[in-house]
NUVEX-364641 format. One record per residue (C-alpha): x, y negated, z negated; residue number from 1. Coordinates in Angstrom, 2 decimals, padded with zeros to 5 digits. Layout:
N
PT	X	Y	Z	NUM
...
***
This chain:
355
PT	129.65	-000.09	041.44	1
PT	132.86	-000.92	039.59	2
PT	133.62	-004.65	040.18	3
PT	137.33	-004.26	040.88	4
PT	136.74	-001.33	043.21	5
PT	133.90	-003.16	044.97	6
PT	136.10	-006.17	045.73	7
PT	138.78	-004.04	047.30	8
PT	136.12	-002.06	049.14	9
PT	134.50	-005.17	050.63	10
PT	137.86	-006.46	051.85	11
PT	138.52	-003.25	053.70	12
PT	135.42	-003.73	055.83	13
PT	135.31	-007.50	056.31	14
PT	135.62	-007.32	060.08	15
PT	133.83	-004.01	060.57	16
PT	135.16	-002.63	063.87	17
PT	135.45	-004.82	066.92	18
PT	133.86	-002.67	069.60	19
PT	130.45	-002.66	067.94	20
PT	129.92	-006.39	068.52	21
PT	129.57	-005.85	072.28	22
PT	126.97	-003.13	071.70	23
PT	124.86	-005.47	069.57	24
PT	125.03	-008.16	072.28	25
PT	123.62	-005.60	074.70	26
PT	120.70	-004.92	072.37	27
PT	120.08	-008.66	071.98	28
PT	119.97	-009.14	075.75	29
PT	117.57	-006.21	076.11	30
PT	115.24	-007.63	073.42	31
PT	115.24	-011.08	075.06	32
PT	114.16	-009.60	078.38	33
PT	111.38	-007.57	076.71	34
PT	110.10	-010.61	074.79	35
PT	110.08	-012.71	077.97	36
PT	108.02	-010.08	079.79	37
PT	105.58	-009.81	076.88	38
PT	105.12	-013.59	076.72	39
PT	104.59	-013.76	080.48	40
PT	101.74	-011.25	080.17	41
PT	100.20	-013.14	077.28	42
PT	100.66	-010.26	074.82	43
PT	102.27	-010.28	071.38	44
PT	105.75	-008.72	071.45	45
PT	106.18	-005.59	069.32	46
PT	109.55	-004.09	068.49	47
PT	110.17	-000.58	069.91	48
PT	108.01	001.80	067.89	49
PT	105.95	-000.99	066.30	50
PT	102.18	-001.17	066.45	51
PT	099.78	-003.81	065.26	52
PT	098.97	-003.22	061.59	53
PT	095.66	-001.50	060.98	54
PT	093.48	-002.89	058.18	55
PT	093.41	-000.37	055.35	56
PT	090.14	000.22	053.58	57
PT	089.24	003.00	051.20	58
PT	086.86	005.43	052.87	59
PT	084.43	007.52	050.86	60
PT	084.30	011.30	051.06	61
PT	080.89	011.07	052.74	62
PT	082.26	008.77	055.45	63
PT	085.19	011.07	056.09	64
PT	082.96	014.18	056.30	65
PT	080.62	012.41	058.72	66
PT	083.53	011.28	060.91	67
PT	085.10	014.75	060.85	68
PT	081.77	016.26	061.90	69
PT	081.38	013.76	064.72	70
PT	084.95	014.41	065.87	71
PT	084.40	018.18	065.66	72
PT	087.64	018.75	063.78	73
PT	088.85	022.29	064.35	74
PT	091.78	024.33	063.03	75
PT	094.22	022.80	065.53	76
PT	093.12	019.29	064.53	77
PT	093.70	020.07	060.87	78
PT	097.17	021.42	061.68	79
PT	098.05	018.15	063.43	80
PT	096.89	016.07	060.45	81
PT	098.83	018.26	058.02	82
PT	101.97	017.98	060.18	83
PT	101.73	014.18	060.30	84
PT	101.13	014.06	056.55	85
PT	104.25	016.14	055.96	86
PT	106.58	014.58	058.55	87
PT	105.00	011.07	058.74	88
PT	105.61	010.53	062.46	89
PT	106.13	012.96	065.34	90
PT	106.53	012.72	069.08	91
PT	103.70	014.17	071.16	92
PT	105.99	016.88	072.52	93
PT	106.93	017.95	068.99	94
PT	103.27	018.25	067.99	95
PT	102.57	020.39	071.04	96
PT	105.55	022.64	070.27	97
PT	104.41	023.15	066.69	98
PT	100.68	023.61	067.36	99
PT	100.95	025.68	070.56	100
PT	104.28	027.53	070.27	101
PT	103.27	030.51	072.41	102
PT	101.74	028.67	075.36	103
PT	103.39	027.55	078.56	104
PT	104.59	023.97	078.78	105
PT	101.84	023.03	081.23	106
PT	099.07	024.57	079.11	107
PT	100.33	023.15	075.83	108
PT	100.67	019.71	077.42	109
PT	097.08	019.80	078.66	110
PT	095.64	021.06	075.39	111
PT	097.81	018.72	073.33	112
PT	096.77	015.68	075.34	113
PT	093.07	016.50	074.89	114
PT	093.51	017.18	071.17	115
PT	095.47	014.00	070.42	116
PT	093.21	011.83	072.57	117
PT	090.20	013.01	070.57	118
PT	091.89	012.40	067.23	119
PT	092.88	008.91	068.35	120
PT	089.35	008.14	069.56	121
PT	087.85	009.01	066.17	122
PT	090.49	007.14	064.16	123
PT	092.36	010.11	062.70	124
PT	095.70	009.42	064.36	125
PT	097.35	006.33	065.86	126
PT	099.88	006.19	068.67	127
PT	103.11	004.19	068.62	128
PT	105.38	003.64	071.62	129
PT	109.03	004.64	071.55	130
PT	111.84	002.81	073.43	131
PT	112.09	005.68	075.94	132
PT	108.38	005.37	076.75	133
PT	107.28	008.61	075.06	134
PT	104.40	008.37	072.56	135
PT	104.70	009.20	068.88	136
PT	101.85	009.64	066.42	137
PT	101.07	008.76	062.80	138
PT	097.99	009.17	060.61	139
PT	095.38	006.46	061.05	140
PT	092.67	005.38	058.57	141
PT	090.43	008.46	058.75	142
PT	093.42	010.78	058.95	143
PT	094.89	009.42	055.74	144
PT	091.48	009.52	054.02	145
PT	090.94	013.11	055.18	146
PT	094.31	014.09	053.70	147
PT	093.52	012.20	050.48	148
PT	090.26	014.07	049.93	149
PT	091.69	017.42	051.08	150
PT	094.73	017.20	048.81	151
PT	092.81	015.66	045.90	152
PT	095.00	012.55	045.92	153
PT	093.86	009.62	043.81	154
PT	094.91	007.04	046.41	155
PT	096.00	006.78	050.01	156
PT	099.41	008.40	050.74	157
PT	101.64	005.37	050.21	158
PT	104.22	006.09	052.88	159
PT	101.47	006.79	055.43	160
PT	099.84	003.42	054.77	161
PT	103.17	001.60	054.97	162
PT	104.22	003.18	058.25	163
PT	101.33	001.63	060.19	164
PT	102.48	-001.89	059.38	165
PT	106.20	-001.21	059.42	166
PT	108.62	-002.43	062.05	167
PT	109.71	-000.08	064.79	168
PT	113.08	000.66	063.16	169
PT	111.57	002.84	060.41	170
PT	109.24	004.64	062.79	171
PT	112.09	005.36	065.20	172
PT	114.28	006.57	062.34	173
PT	111.67	009.14	061.30	174
PT	111.16	010.22	064.92	175
PT	114.89	010.93	065.22	176
PT	114.67	013.23	062.19	177
PT	112.03	015.16	064.14	178
PT	114.22	015.16	067.27	179
PT	116.87	017.00	065.27	180
PT	114.68	019.23	063.11	181
PT	111.80	020.42	065.32	182
PT	113.92	022.30	067.92	183
PT	115.95	023.79	065.06	184
PT	112.77	024.91	063.29	185
PT	111.44	026.62	066.42	186
PT	114.74	028.39	067.09	187
PT	115.08	029.77	063.56	188
PT	111.42	030.85	063.40	189
PT	111.79	032.77	066.67	190
PT	114.51	034.77	064.90	191
PT	112.20	035.54	061.96	192
PT	113.57	032.83	059.65	193
PT	112.20	029.60	058.25	194
PT	113.28	025.98	058.03	195
PT	111.87	023.53	055.51	196
PT	112.88	019.96	054.83	197
PT	111.97	017.10	052.55	198
PT	112.21	013.45	053.60	199
PT	112.55	010.35	051.45	200
PT	113.90	012.32	048.50	201
PT	115.72	010.52	045.67	202
PT	118.07	012.98	043.95	203
PT	119.05	012.16	040.34	204
PT	122.11	013.38	038.49	205
PT	122.14	015.05	035.07	206
PT	121.59	011.73	033.33	207
PT	118.72	010.79	035.63	208
PT	120.11	007.52	036.93	209
PT	122.69	008.23	039.68	210
PT	121.23	009.51	042.90	211
PT	121.71	010.07	046.59	212
PT	118.95	009.43	049.11	213
PT	119.38	011.66	052.17	214
PT	117.15	011.19	055.18	215
PT	116.29	014.86	054.78	216
PT	117.23	017.75	052.50	217
PT	117.05	020.95	054.55	218
PT	116.77	024.64	053.66	219
PT	117.54	027.14	056.44	220
PT	116.53	030.73	055.60	221
PT	117.38	033.69	057.80	222
PT	117.77	037.38	056.99	223
PT	117.41	036.65	053.27	224
PT	120.23	034.10	053.28	225
PT	119.72	030.41	052.50	226
PT	121.86	027.53	053.69	227
PT	121.21	023.95	052.66	228
PT	122.37	020.60	054.00	229
PT	121.73	016.89	053.70	230
PT	120.85	015.13	056.96	231
PT	121.79	011.50	057.63	232
PT	120.51	009.78	060.77	233
PT	122.53	006.77	061.94	234
PT	121.11	004.37	064.53	235
PT	124.10	002.05	064.56	236
PT	122.20	-000.73	062.77	237
PT	123.79	-000.17	059.35	238
PT	127.03	-001.98	058.50	239
PT	130.07	000.23	058.06	240
PT	130.62	-001.00	054.50	241
PT	127.08	000.05	053.62	242
PT	127.60	003.44	055.24	243
PT	130.86	003.94	053.34	244
PT	129.08	003.11	050.07	245
PT	126.60	005.86	050.93	246
PT	129.53	008.24	051.39	247
PT	130.97	007.16	048.03	248
PT	127.71	008.06	046.33	249
PT	127.78	011.54	047.83	250
PT	131.40	012.03	046.74	251
PT	130.62	010.97	043.18	252
PT	127.49	013.14	043.18	253
PT	129.60	016.14	044.20	254
PT	132.38	015.46	041.70	255
PT	129.91	015.17	038.80	256
PT	128.48	018.61	039.67	257
PT	124.92	017.24	039.57	258
PT	124.16	019.04	042.85	259
PT	123.88	022.30	040.87	260
PT	120.50	021.02	039.64	261
PT	119.26	021.80	043.14	262
PT	119.64	025.49	042.34	263
PT	122.22	026.20	045.04	264
PT	125.56	027.99	044.77	265
PT	127.59	025.57	046.91	266
PT	127.46	021.85	047.52	267
PT	125.24	021.31	050.60	268
PT	127.01	020.02	053.65	269
PT	126.30	016.47	054.76	270
PT	125.55	016.19	058.48	271
PT	125.53	012.75	060.08	272
PT	124.02	012.33	063.55	273
PT	124.35	008.97	065.31	274
PT	122.66	007.46	068.35	275
PT	125.36	004.83	068.78	276
PT	124.78	001.09	068.46	277
PT	122.54	000.65	071.52	278
PT	120.55	002.66	074.02	279
PT	123.41	002.15	076.50	280
PT	126.01	003.86	074.31	281
PT	126.58	007.58	074.01	282
PT	127.60	007.11	070.38	283
PT	131.26	008.13	070.58	284
PT	132.64	004.75	069.49	285
PT	130.19	004.57	066.62	286
PT	131.16	008.13	065.66	287
PT	134.83	007.14	065.44	288
PT	133.93	004.08	063.38	289
PT	131.86	006.13	060.91	290
PT	134.69	008.63	060.50	291
PT	137.25	005.86	059.95	292
PT	134.99	004.10	057.42	293
PT	134.52	007.41	055.57	294
PT	138.26	008.03	055.37	295
PT	138.91	004.50	054.09	296
PT	136.32	005.13	051.42	297
PT	137.99	008.42	050.46	298
PT	141.34	006.64	050.12	299
PT	139.83	003.90	047.92	300
PT	137.85	006.34	045.80	301
PT	140.82	008.55	045.03	302
PT	144.10	006.88	046.15	303
PT	146.26	009.59	044.54	304
PT	144.64	012.52	046.33	305
PT	146.81	014.24	048.93	306
PT	143.72	015.57	050.75	307
PT	141.71	012.52	051.71	308
PT	139.37	014.33	054.04	309
PT	135.72	014.75	053.08	310
PT	135.03	018.49	052.68	311
PT	131.59	019.41	053.96	312
PT	131.08	016.17	055.93	313
PT	130.50	016.60	059.64	314
PT	129.57	014.10	062.35	315
PT	128.03	014.34	065.81	316
PT	125.92	012.34	068.26	317
PT	122.50	012.89	069.79	318
PT	124.20	012.78	073.18	319
PT	126.42	015.71	072.23	320
PT	123.39	017.67	071.01	321
PT	121.55	017.02	074.28	322
PT	124.54	017.96	076.42	323
PT	125.11	021.19	074.45	324
PT	121.72	022.50	075.73	325
PT	121.29	024.28	072.40	326
PT	118.03	024.45	070.42	327
PT	120.13	025.05	067.32	328
PT	122.56	022.13	066.90	329
PT	123.97	023.77	063.76	330
PT	125.65	026.44	065.87	331
PT	126.73	024.17	068.72	332
PT	130.46	023.47	068.85	333
PT	129.92	019.70	068.72	334
PT	130.66	018.60	065.15	335
PT	133.68	016.57	064.07	336
PT	135.22	016.27	060.62	337
PT	136.20	012.92	059.18	338
PT	139.93	013.61	059.36	339
PT	140.52	015.59	062.55	340
PT	139.33	015.28	066.14	341
PT	138.60	018.97	066.71	342
PT	135.14	020.40	067.23	343
PT	133.43	022.63	064.68	344
PT	130.19	024.40	063.90	345
PT	127.97	022.81	061.27	346
PT	126.47	026.00	059.83	347
PT	126.60	029.53	061.16	348
PT	123.11	030.85	060.61	349
PT	123.19	034.15	062.42	350
PT	125.47	037.20	062.05	351
PT	128.46	034.92	061.31	352
PT	126.54	033.05	058.62	353
PT	128.93	031.41	056.16	354
PT	129.47	028.09	054.43	355
***
């Protein structure tokens, strides 16, 4: 980052925004209560979403085949392992929706519970607890080894190994990607379309050194039309200066035209979804702070521009998505631009499809 620009930038965000301090105190109080309860019961305290690290050892192909035979892995089991390899961590309800899309909720819940319990018993998947009490799942030792031998990988999938020992923040972050994407995927597929997304993608520019790192890069295909967007999940734990620097990278990436290397006709929209700064917040204050930080960045990046909005940037909250009762948040009238307070659609993916 340019030194002169960085100094001015840091000064703009010295105090962040005052209302977020109260939210963080709420989180601190909540954690203290949880730790006290854990200590009282004589158990080690784990952050929300954290599980005790599993020792990683390299399993031979013979060991994996024997374990798979003992576990009686079937087609549904293999689908679960492939899903967790692709998406890293998923809630139990998301796995059931993806594996048993045509079954009733009661039937899919029963079959899903039996399937996941068996995979856990034989060491193919591990369960992590979420703050809301719902279980999420990741690949365990035999699951990673099964994927390694199936895909012909030379070593264990690195991100899958890391996620077992990671703190709850990273696990929860990946789960929130699924919370946004899985209902959208089901909705588009019911209409005969397809949704694919890549996580943890570093995107270089033409010179190979400047990049953006979206939480997900998404391709929505319906009726032969493709729409793409970058997804950013905000849990309220990132400082506003750091978020604004992320915005600056996207702006520079767009201005340089490097996005054309993605093979798309228009710059993908950037959709930011926030949870707020604590589980007791609906996210609206954090949403306003993110928008204000983005506009300050736009002013610093190009002080002579008359239009200091961020074209293609839209913001919403998970609370808004839930209250919209829509499986397709892209078409819900819940998105806000950086500069105005009105509501907008993110992408129109049906008959009104347009960027």
